[in-house]
C-alpha positions in Angstrom: -9.9 -55.9 -73.7 -11.5 -52.6 -71.7 -15.3 -52.2 -72.0 -16.7 -49.7 -73.4 -20.0 -48.1 -72.2 -22.7 -48.1 -74.6 -25.2 -44.7 -73.7 -27.3 -44.0 -75.9 -29.1 -44.4 -79.3 -26.5 -42.3 -80.9 -23.9 -44.9 -80.4 -25.2 -48.4 -81.5 -24.3 -47.9 -84.7 -20.8 -48.5 -83.7 -22.0 -51.4 -81.5 -20.9 -54.0 -84.3 -17.6 -52.4 -85.0 -16.3 -52.2 -81.6 -17.9 -56.1 -80.9 -15.8 -57.1 -84.9 -12.8 -55.2 -83.1 -12.5 -57.3 -79.4 -14.0 -54.6 -77.0 -16.2 -55.2 -74.6 -19.4 -53.4 -74.9 -21.7 -52.7 -71.7 -25.0 -50.3 -71.6 -24.0 -48.3 -69.2 -24.2 -44.8 -69.5 -21.3 -42.5 -69.0 -20.6 -39.0 -70.2 -17.4 -39.0 -71.9 -17.8 -42.1 -73.2 -19.5 -41.7 -76.9 -16.3 -38.7 -77.4 -14.1 -41.5 -76.6 -15.9 -43.8 -79.2 -15.6 -40.8 -82.0 -12.3 -40.4 -81.7 -11.3 -43.9 -81.9 -13.4 -44.1 -84.9 -11.5 -41.4 -86.2 -8.2 -43.5 -85.3 -9.2 -46.2 -86.6 -10.4 -44.5 -90.0 -7.1 -42.4 -90.8 -5.6 -45.6 -89.8 -7.4 -47.1 -92.6 -7.2 -44.3 -95.1 -3.0 -44.5 -94.8 -2.7 -48.3 -95.5 -4.7 -47.4 -98.7 -2.9 -48.2 -101.9 -3.3 -44.0 -103.3 -1.8 -43.2 -99.7 1.1 -45.4 -100.2 2.0 -43.3 -103.2 5.2 -41.0 -103.3 3.5 -37.8 -102.5 5.1 -36.5 -105.9 3.1 -38.8 -108.1 0.5 -38.7 -106.6 -0.6 -34.8 -106.7 1.0 -35.1 -110.7 -1.3 -37.6 -111.3 -4.0 -34.3 -110.4 -2.1 -32.0 -112.2 -1.5 -33.5 -115.6 -5.2 -35.4 -115.2 -7.7 -34.2 -113.2 -10.5 -31.0 -114.3 -9.8 -28.1 -111.8 -13.3 -28.7 -110.2 -12.3 -32.4 -109.6 -9.3 -31.3 -107.9 -10.8 -28.7 -105.4 -13.7 -31.6 -104.5 -10.8 -34.2 -104.2 -9.5 -31.6 -101.1 -12.5 -32.6 -98.9 -11.7 -36.8 -99.2 -9.7 -36.4 -96.0 -6.6 -34.9 -94.4 -4.1 -36.7 -96.1 -5.2 -35.3 -99.6 -6.3 -31.8 -98.5 -2.6 -31.4 -96.8 -0.7 -32.6 -99.9 -2.9 -30.9 -102.6 -2.9 -27.4 -100.6 0.7 -27.9 -100.0 1.6 -28.6 -103.8 1.8 -25.6 -106.0 2.0 -26.9 -109.0 -1.5 -28.5 -108.4 -2.5 -25.0 -109.3 -0.1 -24.2 -111.9 -2.2 -25.2 -114.9 -5.2 -23.6 -114.2 -9.0 -23.6 -116.2 -12.2 -22.3 -115.6 -13.6 -22.7 -119.0 -16.9 -23.7 -118.7 -16.5 -23.9 -115.4 -18.4 -21.5 -113.6 -16.3 -20.0 -110.3 -18.0 -18.1 -107.2 -16.1 -14.9 -107.0 -12.8 -14.6 -105.5 -12.4 -18.4 -106.1 -9.5 -18.1 -109.3 -7.6 -15.3 -107.6 -7.5 -17.4 -104.0 -6.6 -20.9 -106.5 -3.7 -19.2 -108.0 -2.7 -18.5 -105.7 -1.8 -21.7 -104.1 0.4 -22.1 -107.1 2.6 -20.3 -105.6 5.5 -18.6 -108.0 5.5 -20.7 -110.3 5.2 -20.6 -113.9 1.7 -21.3 -115.6 -0.2 -22.5 -117.7 -3.3 -20.4 -117.7 -6.8 -21.0 -119.5 -9.4 -18.3 -118.2 -13.0 -17.4 -119.9 -14.5 -14.1 -119.2 -18.1 -14.2 -118.5 -20.9 -11.7 -117.5 -19.9 -12.6 -114.3 -16.5 -12.7 -113.3 -14.6 -10.8 -116.3 -12.9 -8.2 -114.0 -12.0 -11.3 -111.8 -10.6 -12.7 -115.0 -8.8 -9.4 -116.2 -7.5 -8.9 -112.7 -5.6 -12.7 -112.8 -3.9 -11.9 -116.1 -2.7 -8.8 -114.7 -1.1 -9.7 -111.8 0.3 -13.1 -113.4 1.0 -12.4 -117.0 5.0 -12.5 -115.7 4.7 -16.2 -115.1 2.7 -17.5 -117.8 4.2 -19.8 -119.9 1.1 -20.7 -122.1 -2.3 -18.5 -122.2 -5.5 -18.8 -123.1 -8.2 -16.1 -123.1 -11.7 -16.4 -124.4 -13.9 -13.4 -125.1 -17.5 -14.5 -124.3 -18.8 -11.3 -123.0 -18.5 -7.3 -124.9 -18.5 -6.1 -121.3 -15.2 -7.6 -121.5 -13.5 -6.3 -124.9 -11.8 -3.0 -123.7 -10.7 -4.4 -120.3 -8.9 -7.9 -121.3 -7.4 -6.0 -124.6 -6.5 -3.2 -122.1 -5.0 -6.1 -119.9 -3.1 -8.1 -123.0 -1.7 -4.6 -124.1 -0.4 -3.6 -121.1 1.7 -6.5 -119.6 5.3 -8.0 -121.0 5.5 -12.0 -121.3 8.8 -12.3 -120.9 8.2 -16.8 -120.6 5.1 -17.1 -122.8 5.7 -20.0 -125.1 2.2 -20.3 -126.6 -1.1 -18.2 -126.6 -4.2 -18.3 -128.0 -6.9 -16.0 -128.5 -10.8 -17.4 -128.9 -12.3 -14.4 -129.6 -15.3 -15.0 -132.6 -17.0 -11.6 -132.1 -13.7 -9.6 -132.9 -14.0 -7.8 -129.6 -10.8 -7.6 -129.2 -9.0 -4.3 -130.0 -12.6 -3.2 -131.4 -12.5 -0.1 -132.2 -15.8 1.4 -131.1 -14.6 0.7 -127.8 -12.0 2.3 -127.6 -14.1 5.3 -129.4 -16.4 5.0 -125.6 -13.6 5.1 -123.3 -11.3 8.1 -125.2 -8.8 5.5 -126.1 -7.4 6.1 -129.6 -4.7 4.0 -130.0 -4.6 0.4 -128.0 -0.6 -0.3 -127.1 0.8 -3.3 -129.1 -0.2 -6.7 -127.5 2.4 -7.8 -124.8 3.5 -4.4 -124.8 5.5 -5.5 -127.8 7.4 -7.6 -125.5 7.2 -11.9 -125.7 10.4 -12.6 -127.0 9.9 -16.3 -126.3 6.7 -17.0 -128.1 6.6 -20.0 -130.5 3.2 -21.0 -131.0 -0.2 -18.7 -131.4 -3.6 -19.7 -132.2 -5.5 -17.4 -132.4 -10.0 -16.7 -133.5 -10.1 -12.8 -133.7 -9.9 -10.2 -136.9 -6.0 -9.5 -137.5 -7.0 -7.1 -139.6 -5.4 -4.1 -137.4 -1.9 -6.1 -138.0 0.1 -3.0 -136.5 -1.2 -4.4 -133.2 0.7 -7.5 -133.5 3.6 -7.0 -135.5 6.6 -6.9 -132.4 4.2 -9.2 -130.4 5.2 -11.6 -133.0 8.4 -11.6 -134.9 9.1 -15.2 -133.0 6.4 -17.3 -133.7 7.1 -20.4 -135.7 3.6 -22.5 -135.7 0.4 -20.6 -135.9 -3.1 -21.8 -136.8 -5.6 -18.7 -137.0 -9.7 -18.4 -138.1 -10.6 -14.5 -138.8 -14.1 -13.6 -138.5 -16.3 -12.0 -140.2 -14.8 -8.9 -140.7 -11.8 -9.8 -141.5 -12.8 -11.7 -144.8 -10.3 -14.0 -146.5 -8.4 -13.4 -150.1 -5.2 -13.8 -151.3 -3.6 -9.8 -150.4 -4.9 -10.6 -146.4 -2.7 -13.6 -146.5 0.0 -11.4 -147.5 -0.5 -9.2 -144.6 -0.7 -12.1 -142.4 2.0 -13.5 -143.9 3.9 -10.4 -142.4 3.3 -10.7 -138.8 5.3 -13.6 -138.6 8.4 -13.6 -140.4 10.1 -16.4 -138.6 6.8 -18.7 -139.4 7.3 -22.5 -140.2 4.4 -24.4 -139.5 0.9 -22.5 -140.5 -2.9 -24.0 -140.8 -5.3 -21.5 -141.4 -9.4 -22.4 -141.4 -11.1 -20.8 -144.3 -14.9 -19.9 -143.7 -15.1 -17.2 -146.9 -12.7 -16.6 -149.7 -12.9 -13.6 -151.5 -9.9 -13.5 -153.8 -9.8 -11.4 -157.5 -9.1 -13.5 -160.7 -5.9 -12.1 -161.9 -4.9 -11.4 -158.2 -0.9 -13.3 -158.6 -0.3 -15.7 -156.9 0.6 -15.6 -152.8 4.7 -16.3 -152.0 5.4 -18.4 -149.2 7.8 -17.0 -146.7 10.9 -18.4 -146.9 10.6 -20.1 -143.5 7.3 -22.2 -144.3 8.0 -25.3 -144.1 4.1 -26.9 -143.7 1.0 -25.7 -145.2 -2.2 -27.0 -143.5 -6.2 -25.1 -145.4 -9.1 -26.7 -143.9 -12.8 -25.5 -144.7 -16.0 -26.3 -142.5 -18.1 -24.6 -145.6 -19.3 -27.1 -148.0 -19.6 -24.3 -150.9 -16.2 -23.0 -150.6 -13.6 -24.7 -152.5 -10.5 -25.8 -151.3 -8.3 -26.3 -154.7 -9.6 -22.8 -155.8 -8.2 -21.4 -152.9 -4.8 -24.0 -153.1 -4.5 -22.2 -156.9 -3.8 -18.7 -155.4 -0.9 -20.0 -153.5 2.3 -21.3 -154.5 3.3 -24.4 -152.6 6.1 -26.1 -154.5 9.0 -25.0 -152.1 6.7 -26.6 -149.6 7.7 -29.8 -147.6 4.2 -30.6 -146.1 1.0 -30.0 -147.1 -3.0 -31.1 -146.4 -6.0 -30.3 -147.0 -9.1 -30.8 -144.9 -12.5 -30.7 -146.1 -15.2 -31.2 -143.9 -17.7 -34.6 -143.6 -20.5 -32.7 -145.6 -18.6 -32.3 -148.5 -20.2 -33.6 -152.1 -18.4 -36.2 -153.7 -17.2 -33.6 -156.2 -15.7 -31.7 -153.6 -13.6 -34.5 -152.5 -12.4 -36.0 -155.7 -11.9 -32.7 -156.7 -9.1 -32.2 -153.9 -8.0 -35.4 -154.1 -6.6 -34.4 -157.4 -5.6 -31.2 -156.9 -3.8 -32.4 -153.6 -1.5 -35.0 -155.4 -1.3 -33.6 -158.4 -1.0 -36.1 -161.2 -0.1 -38.8 -159.1 -2.8 -41.3 -156.7 -2.4 -42.0 -152.9 -0.5 -44.2 -151.5 -1.8 -44.5 -148.5 -5.6 -44.7 -147.2 -6.9 -44.3 -143.9 -10.5 -45.3 -143.2 -11.6 -44.6 -139.4 -15.2 -44.5 -138.1 -14.5 -42.2 -134.8 -12.5 -39.6 -137.0 -14.6 -39.5 -140.3 -15.7 -35.8 -139.1 -12.8 -34.5 -142.0 -11.6 -35.5 -145.4 -7.8 -34.5 -144.8 -5.5 -35.6 -148.1 -1.9 -34.6 -147.4 1.5 -34.7 -149.3 5.3 -34.7 -148.0 8.2 -34.0 -149.7 11.6 -35.1 -148.3 13.1 -33.2 -145.7 16.3 -31.9 -146.7 15.7 -29.0 -148.9 18.8 -29.2 -150.5 18.3 -32.7 -152.2 19.0 -32.8 -155.9 15.7 -34.3 -156.4 12.2 -33.8 -154.6 10.7 -37.7 -154.7 7.6 -37.3 -152.5 8.1 -40.4 -149.6 4.4 -40.4 -149.4 1.1 -39.0 -150.2 -2.4 -40.4 -149.2 -6.0 -39.3 -147.6 -7.2 -40.0 -143.9 -10.2 -39.5 -142.1 -12.1 -40.3 -145.7 -15.5 -39.8 -144.3 -17.4 -42.6 -145.5 -20.0 -41.1 -147.5 -17.4 -40.0 -150.0 -15.6 -43.8 -150.1 -19.4 -44.9 -151.2 -19.5 -42.2 -153.8 -16.1 -41.4 -155.4 -15.1 -43.2 -158.8 -13.3 -46.8 -157.8 -10.4 -45.5 -160.0 -9.6 -42.9 -157.3 -8.1 -45.3 -154.9 -7.1 -47.8 -157.3 -3.3 -46.7 -156.4 -3.5 -46.9 -152.8 -1.0 -50.0 -151.7 -1.4 -49.3 -147.9 -5.3 -49.2 -146.7 -5.9 -49.0 -142.7 -9.3 -49.6 -140.8 -10.6 -49.8 -137.7 -12.6 -52.9 -137.2 -16.0 -51.3 -136.6 -15.1 -50.3 -140.3 -15.0 -53.9 -141.3 -17.9 -55.3 -138.8 -20.7 -52.6 -139.8 -22.7 -54.2 -143.0 -23.6 -50.8 -143.7 -20.0 -50.3 -145.0 -18.4 -51.5 -147.8 -14.9 -51.4 -148.6 -14.2 -50.1 -151.7 -12.4 -52.8 -154.0 -9.0 -51.6 -153.7 -6.8 -53.8 -156.4 -3.8 -52.5 -155.6 -3.1 -53.2 -152.0 -0.6 -55.3 -150.4 -0.5 -54.2 -146.9 -3.8 -54.2 -144.7 -3.7 -52.3 -141.0 -6.3 -53.0 -138.4 -6.6 -51.2 -135.2 -9.0 -53.0 -132.9 -11.1 -50.6 -130.6 -9.5 -50.0 -127.7 -10.6 -52.0 -124.7 -12.4 -50.2 -122.8 -14.3 -49.5 -125.8 -15.4 -53.5 -125.8 -18.2 -52.8 -123.0 -19.9 -50.7 -125.2 -19.2 -51.8 -128.8 -17.8 -55.5 -128.2 -20.3 -56.9 -130.9 -18.6 -54.9 -133.7 -15.3 -57.0 -133.1 -13.3 -58.0 -136.1 -13.8 -61.8 -134.7 -17.4 -61.9 -134.8 -17.6 -61.4 -138.9 -20.2 -63.4 -140.5 -18.9 -65.9 -142.6 -20.7 -64.0 -145.4 -18.1 -61.0 -144.6 -15.0 -61.2 -147.2 -12.4 -58.5 -148.0 -10.6 -59.2 -151.5 -7.6 -57.5 -151.9 -5.8 -59.8 -154.3 -2.0 -59.1 -153.8 -1.9 -58.5 -150.4 1.6 -60.0 -148.7 1.1 -58.0 -145.4 -1.1 -58.0 -142.3 -0.9 -55.8 -139.8 -2.9 -55.7 -136.3 -2.3 -53.2 -134.3 -3.7 -52.3 -130.6 -3.3 -50.5 -128.0 -0.2 -50.9 -125.4 -1.3 -51.1 -121.4 1.1 -47.3 -121.9 -2.0 -46.4 -123.9 -4.2 -43.5 -121.7 -7.4 -44.4 -123.9 -6.3 -48.2 -123.2 -7.6 -48.0 -119.8 -4.7 -49.8 -119.1 -5.1 -53.2 -120.3 -4.0 -55.9 -122.1 -5.7 -56.5 -125.7 -5.1 -61.0 -125.5 -5.3 -62.6 -128.7 -5.8 -66.6 -129.9 -4.1 -68.0 -132.9 -6.8 -69.2 -133.8 -9.0 -66.1 -133.6 -6.6 -64.6 -136.0 -6.3 -67.7 -137.9 -10.2 -67.5 -138.7 -10.2 -64.2 -139.6 -7.4 -64.5 -142.5 -8.3 -68.2 -143.9 -12.3 -66.9 -143.6 -12.6 -63.4 -144.4 -9.6 -62.2 -146.3 -9.1 -63.3 -150.1 -5.6 -62.6 -152.0 -4.1 -65.0 -154.5 -0.2 -65.5 -153.0 -0.3 -68.9 -151.0 0.7 -67.6 -147.6 0.7 -64.0 -146.1 4.6 -62.9 -146.3 4.6 -61.2 -143.5 1.7 -61.3 -140.4 3.3 -58.5 -137.4 0.5 -58.1 -134.4 1.6 -54.6 -132.1 0.5 -53.9 -128.9 -1.5 -57.2 -128.4 -0.3 -60.2 -126.6 -0.9 -64.1 -128.0 -2.6 -66.1 -125.2 -0.4 -69.4 -124.8 -2.5 -71.5 -126.4 -2.7 -75.4 -128.0 0.2 -76.3 -130.5 -2.4 -77.2 -132.9 -3.7 -73.7 -133.5 0.0 -71.9 -132.9 0.5 -74.9 -136.5 -2.4 -73.8 -138.5 -1.5 -69.9 -137.6 1.9 -70.0 -139.1 0.9 -72.6 -142.0 -0.4 -69.2 -143.5 2.1 -66.6 -143.2 5.8 -67.0 -143.9 7.3 -64.0 -141.4 5.5 -63.9 -137.8 6.9 -59.9 -135.8 5.2 -59.3 -132.5 6.2 -55.2 -132.2 6.0 -52.5 -128.8 2.0 -51.1 -129.3 2.8 -47.7 -130.6 1.8 -45.2 -128.0 0.8 -42.0 -129.7 3.6 -39.0 -129.9 2.8 -35.5 -131.0 4.3 -35.1 -134.8 6.0 -31.0 -135.3 2.6 -30.3 -137.0 0.2 -31.6 -134.7 0.2 -28.5 -132.5 -1.3 -26.4 -135.1 -3.4 -29.4 -136.2 -6.3 -29.0 -133.6 -7.5 -25.8 -131.3 -7.0 -27.1 -128.5 
């Protein structure tokens, strides 16, 4: 091995490294050795980086991880990790084609520079206009509107109201499919701003040219409908929340429906509702199949609003109440939504219990001679409602679904539901067990018993590895854990459970005696692939994201 001279104290840090690599180090001063050592260490570091698992990924796959799952700020930081990452990220336009600055302050000039890295690819653009960046945001929207597949515009300053309105109304959107506007202060198209700037009439949104637009979500004032009419003629899915200056009523609903002649799915968040007692029923568009009414105002009666709408021809109807709703409001919604029937499905989830959601679905074939409902139920039921509602509210439930932390909480009593024939228990995501492992259903005290006299089907469901929130973990169970849960904590009349389904989780290879004990409690056993969440056709309008 060649000798490498140790020239001063700065190079002592490399002594151990080079000794391990087999170099013979001697303390002889030489002017060029320090530079040589730095170059050698840089070379070695690159060779090490080149052989890491991340560096061995194909460039397309590596970059797709960042474009799909990493926030913009973290992507920018990742460009400084090493020359391989920097070269890959800065020269892959798709990484920058999904761009959002929401709640992420950017220094002046940053947004246009990063957008320039996307080349000419179609854009998914989410821009927030603030006091400091509104001019830059307006310029970026104007320069890139023609290649936006989706566009979200957030008004967070009144200074941007006139300029952003002009930009959104003066530029066609030839390939735009999704548009979101978050404008809770009704600054868009504000007549006061038009008057101050000497402009009496603003143009129609997107200059009336958005031929591919299908999904719209808007929290703004829709009262000046002429500004939207031609822009929304192709929209099929819509979610809206009006502002305090555009109070909802039956008449306003009719005006809104007139803007969307092809509407199929409609979600509306109601805060204030004013309606005359003698107002005629609202006739829904003939194209409308699904309706979602939601309110977070505990003083609003959702069933009162529903009574103003003729929903006879709908195929799907949902109502959502705030978690702070009273038991009386919850019961009123249940009774009205399900008409003279009762829910057959009850889904209680701790993490999602912020809203009571009641739903009814009918046959999807409108030409069917009969109109029998195939699914009615209540989900995300607040625990307060479970405790306070009369037990007969859920006496018709045949399918009960719960998360395992609900079963283990001593503060929650599962109501007596005598008609339940199917019980589904959703296990916590594997990464969550690091925090909530004490709430496992397999650690229940012997005194925790659930009585379902007619139970004949039990399903234990876990997230599959392919589910994003599973963290890539597989949930493993042993037959003795399942046996103890059935034997000690479930009370049912039948001698054996007719069907046991294990979905997503896998059984650990166990002693034959444990397997035999479990099989003695059930007639049939079935293992199924874990269900990866697949968005339904109405999910896009059920949430603001």
